[in-house]
N, C-alpha and C positions, 0 to 999 in steps of 0.2 A: 193520729190523723184520722178524722172522720171521712169516710168514703164519699158522703154527700157533698163534701167541700173539697175533695181532691180531684185531680185531673188524671183519670185512668181510662183511656179509650180502648177497651178490649173489643176484640172482633170475634164473632161466632164462627165465621167461615175462614178457611185457610187461604191466604192470598196465592194466586196462581204463580206469581213470579218467584215464590220461595221454594227452593229445591231441597234444602236439608232441614232437619227438624229444628235446629236452633234458630234458623232464620224464620221459620214458620211461627215458632212460639214467641220470638221477640216481637214480631209484628202483632200476633194475636193478643199477647199479654200487655200490649201498650208500652213496650220498652223504647221502641224507635219508630221513626217514620222516614221513608226514603224521600230525599229531595232531588237527587239526580243519580246517574249511574255511579255507584260506589261512594255516595255521599248521604249521610243520615243525620237527622236531628235526634238527639237523645231526649226522650220525653221524661217527665219527672220520675216515673218508676224505674226506668232504665238508668237514669242519671244517679239515683241513689245507690244502685249496685256499683256503678263505675266509681263513685266516690268512696265506697267502702273498700273496693279493691285498691284504689289509690292510697288510702290511709295505711293499709297493710304494707304496700310497697314502700312507702315513705318510712314507716317504723322500722322495717328490716334493713333498709339502706342506711338509715341513721345509726342503727345498732351496730352495723358493720364498720362504721367510721366514715362513710361517704357524707359529703356536704352538699346541701341543695342550693341551686341557683335557678335562674330562668333565662333562657336565650330566646331571641326572636324567631318567628316562623320564616321571615324573609331574610335571605342571606345575600351577600355580595358575591357575584361570580368571580371576582378577583381572587378571593381566598381559595376557591376551588381550582382556579387556573394555577395557583401557586403550588398546590399539592399534586397537580397533574390529573385531577379527576373530572374536571368540568366537561371535557369532550368525551371522556371514556365512560361516563356513567350511563349514558344511553337515554332513550326516550322516556323512561320512567320519571326523569327529572322534569319538572314544570319550569321552563325558562321564561322569564318575563323581562320587560324593560320599564323603568319608571319614566316620569315626565321629562327627565333630563337625559334620556336615552342611555342610562347606565344599565348594564346587564345585571339582573337579579335572578334569584331562584327561590321557589318555595321549598324549604329544607326537607329533604328526604331522610337526612341524618346530620350529625353535628360534629364530626371529627375535626373538620377544618376550623370551625368557629371556636370550639373549646381549646384547640391548640393555639389559636391566636390570643385568646384570653390568657392562657398559661404563659406564653412567651412574653407577653406585655408586663406581667407582674411578678413572675417567679424567676429569680436570678441565682439562687444559691441552693446547693445540695441540702442545706439545713432546713429548707422549706419542704423537703420530701420525707416520706411519701405523701401524695395528695390524690384524693379521689373526689371528683365533682360530678354531680348528677342533676338532671332536671326532668320534669314531666311536661311534655309539650305536644301540641298537635303537629302532625307531619303530613306530607303529601307525596304519594308516588303514583304516577299516572299509569296504573295497571292497564294492560292491553285488554284484559277481560275481568273486570271486578265482578265478584260473585259471592254467593253464600253470605249475604248480609255483611255484618261487620267483621266476619272472618277474613275476608279478602276485599277490603274497601280501599278506595283511593286516599281518603282522608282518615287519619287514625291518631289515637292518643298513645304516646309511647314514653316509657322511661328510658333515658340514656344515662349511663354512668361512664366516666372516663378516668382511668388511673394513670398516674405519672410517677415513675420510679427511676432510680439512678442507673440500674443495670437489669439484666435479664432475670437474675435470681430473685431480686426484690419485686420485679414486675410479675413473675409467676406467683409469688406469695400474695400479691394483690389480687391476682386472678383467682387464687384459691379462696380468698375471703369472699369474693362475689359468688363463687360456686356454692359455698356453704350458705350464704345469705339467700340464694335462689331456692335451695332445698327447703329452707324454712318458710320462705314467702309463699310458695305454692301449697305447701302442707297447710298453712294457716287459711288458705282459701278453700280447703276441702278437696284439693286436687292431688292426684298421684302423678307428678311430672318427672319423667325419667331423663337424666342427662345422657346424651348420646353424642358420640364423635360425629363431627359435621364439617362440611366444606365451609371455607371462610367467605367465598363469593367476592363481591366488589369491595368488601370492607378490608380484606387482605389479612396476611399473617399465616401462621402454620399451627396454631393451637385454637381450637374452637369446640364448643359443645352446644347443641340444641337441646332445649328442655321440651320434651314431648309428652302430651297427654294422649293416651290411647283412645281412639274413637273410629268407628267404621267409616265415618265421612272424612277422615283425615286425608290431607293431600300428600303426606309423606309415607313411604313404605319404611317400616322399621323392623329390626331384628334384635332381640335381646334375650337375656336370661330371665326366667320367671321370678327369680328371687329379688330382682330389682323392684318388684311391686310391693315388697313387704319390709324393706330396709328401714331401720329406725332413723328418725329425723334428728339432726343435731339439736341439743338443748338450747334454751334461751340463755343459759349461762356460758355458752361457748366463748372462749377467750380469743377474740379476733386478732389480738396482738401476738398470740402464740403461734406455734407451728401447726397449721391446718392440713399439712401434707397427708398425715395418716387418714383423716376423714375423706379427703379427695381420692386417695389411693383405694380406700375401701369401696367407694362408690364406683370407681372406674375399673376396678379389678374384674368385675363381671362384664361379659360382652354386651354391648349396647351400641348400635350404630344405625344411622339413617341409610336409606336405600343407596344413595350415591356414594356412601363411604363403606358399605358392607363388603367384606371379603368372605364369600360363602364357605370357602374351604376352612378359613380360620374360625368362622362362626360354628360350623359343624364339629370342628375339632375341640373347640372351647366349651361348648354347651351340650350337655347330655340331651338326648332326643326328647325325653319327657319334660325337660325344662325349657325347650325352645319356644319362643313366641315370635311368630311372624304376623304382623298386623299393620293397620293403618294408624297414623297418629297426627295430632295437631301441634304444630310448633307454637309455644307460648312465650318463648324467650331464647336468647342466644348470647353466649359469652365469647369474647375474642381476646387473644393476646397477639399484637402485631408489631411489637418491637419499635423500630424507628421509621416505619413506613410514612408517617405524617410528620413526625418531629424533625427528621433529617431535612427534607426539602423545605420545610417551613422554619427551619433554624430555631427550634425549641430547645435551647441549650441552657445549662446552668453551670455555675462554677463549682468544680469538685473540691474536695478537701485539700488538694494540692494547688488550687488556683487555676487549674486547666479547665477549659470548656468541655462539658460532657453532654452528648445528645441523649435526651431522656428516652426511656422505653415506655410504651403506652399499651393500654388495653381498653376495650369498650364492651359495654354490657347492656343489652336491650331487653325490655319486657313490653310486649304489646298489650296494653290495658284493654283496649276496645276489642282485642282478639280473645282475651281471656273470658269475657262474658259469654260468648257463644260456646267456647270450649267447655265451660262449666255446665252449660245446658246440655251439650252433647253427651257429657259424662253423667248427667244427673237429671233424668226426666222419666216420665211414664206416659201411658196412653191418655192421661187426663191433663197433662201439662208439665210445667217446670217443677223440679224439686230442689229448692235452694239449700245449700249448706248454710247453717246458722250464721257463720262468720261473714258471709257476703250478702245475706238475704236483705232485700230492701226493707222488709219488716220482719221481725222475729216471730210475731204472733198476730192473729187477727181475731178480734171479738166479733162473733156472729150473733146478731139479734134476730131470733127467729120470728118475732112479731113486732117489728118496728111500728110505732103508732099506738101500741098498748102502753098505757101510762106506767103500770107497775113493772113491766118488762123493760121499758126504756130506762126507768130509774135504776133498775138493777144492773143493766148493761153499762149505763153511764158510770156507775160506781166501779164496776170491774175495769172498765177502760181507764178511769182515773187512777185506780190502784195499781194497775199494770205499769202505767207510765211513771208513777212515783217509785215503783220498784226497779226502775232502770231498764225496763223492757221496751224495745222499739216496737210499738204496737199500732196496728191499723184497726179501725172500728167500722164494720159494715153495718151502718145504720140506715141503709136504703129501705124503702117500703116496696120491696119486691119479694117474690116467692122464695121460700127456703131453698128450693132446688137450684134456683139461679145463683143464690149466694154461695152455696157449696161448690157449684161449677166454677164460679169466678175464683174462689179461694184456691181450688185445686189448680186451675189454669195458671194463676200468677205465682203459685209455688210457696206461699208463706209456710214456714216449717211447722207451726202449731196453730190449730184453730180452737178457740175457746168459745163454746156454743152454749147459748142459754135461751130458753123459750118459756112460755107460761106454765107448761107442765112441769118442767124442771124447777122453775121458780117456786111453784106450789109445794114441791117435794124437798126444796132446799138443796137441790143438786144441779151442778153444771157438768159439761162434758168437754174433754180435751181430745182432739183428734191429732194424731201424729201424721203429718203429710207423707213422710217417707215410707212408713210401713203400713199406714191405714189403721193402725191400732187405735182404739178408743178407750178412754178412761172416764168413768163416772165417779164424781167426788163431791164433797160438800162445797157449796159456793164459797164459803169463808176460807177454804184452803186452796182454791183453784189457782190464784196468782202465785202463791208460794210454791206450788207444784210446778207451775210454768217456769218460774225462775230457776228452780232446781234442775229442770230439764235443759234449759237454755245455756246457763252459765258455763258448764264444762265444754260446750261445743263452740264457744266463741274463739277458742284456740289462740288466746293471748300468750300462752306459755307452752313449752314442750320440754 
């Protein structure tokens, strides 16, 4: 993509309304534009990040055996009355009426709707286990939306819902999602720690929040330092096998959110030198809640003996629009964003130091074409602006690698690669620049573990 033909409205000044660094940088780097309180347009650059995150989520959900569908944003209030949650949910639910005076709501979550789909079509134990998921926009009328898309009213979320014949098999489904989440966040370049958590209005008695440590996090967390360095399950994980050992290994070390922490237990379980007391950002949560929705909504199947059995359920959420600022909070410096390669809007940017010079233009055009042909997701800064402005923009928007070429380098037959994360610079022959870029980028795409 040539920058002269792209829409990237970067800002020089930090908007006054932005309180935390991720919100500041998302506005300055042209990722989002606020439309109303807690409501944002995702501009092209930000949308590219969001779609890369969505692709990783979908790949790991599919690998775990979950099946994708799509449910509406607007739901009938009757389903929520059936489950008993319509009045109980509170003012966060946006309640509306259609032209026929029927009560509707903009879905804050989808337990009722997915249960209705299940009970309509699934009648036998032979159709279990089943895990259905979708990625859809949701709305919760936050009393105080803040921190940009970290705590917005409208947000993009992945919801998965598992259905099993009994508790034992439902917990096995929970473990599959637990492992899939570990892989999902690792692939995004995040260290997300699973912590015991309250179930809140979702219900149930088994839940984990996946937390990214950050000073601006809304959750207080207490955990064992070794949680930060645990190896991630391999891509070859057998999701049909027993995943209990992996889950037990991850949950054997103390890790809990503030509302679940037992300080006496924490201090007894974790040596003083291994204690981490910090703030964190929730980027996902898993729940097992048994028959909370299936019982009142009569989601039953015929068991092997012909008798009706009420299925056991779990739900598993990932906030995609929340992950973007979480990544920025975890990965930035004084000059701007530092994207992990796996979610970067562009993996490399070709910087033409003298746009308008025929020989330099031709050489940069050639590098740009070669990088694209090599499978690199590349941006080309072909603007006729000063080199300093191009470097500042490249640093601000966080592209992982900068491939730099000007008349002097062209005369000497050399280009330069700048590593955004470390600031390291490499000088190398122009002819080998793209192959070097590819060698740097491919291991960081994190398609495997």
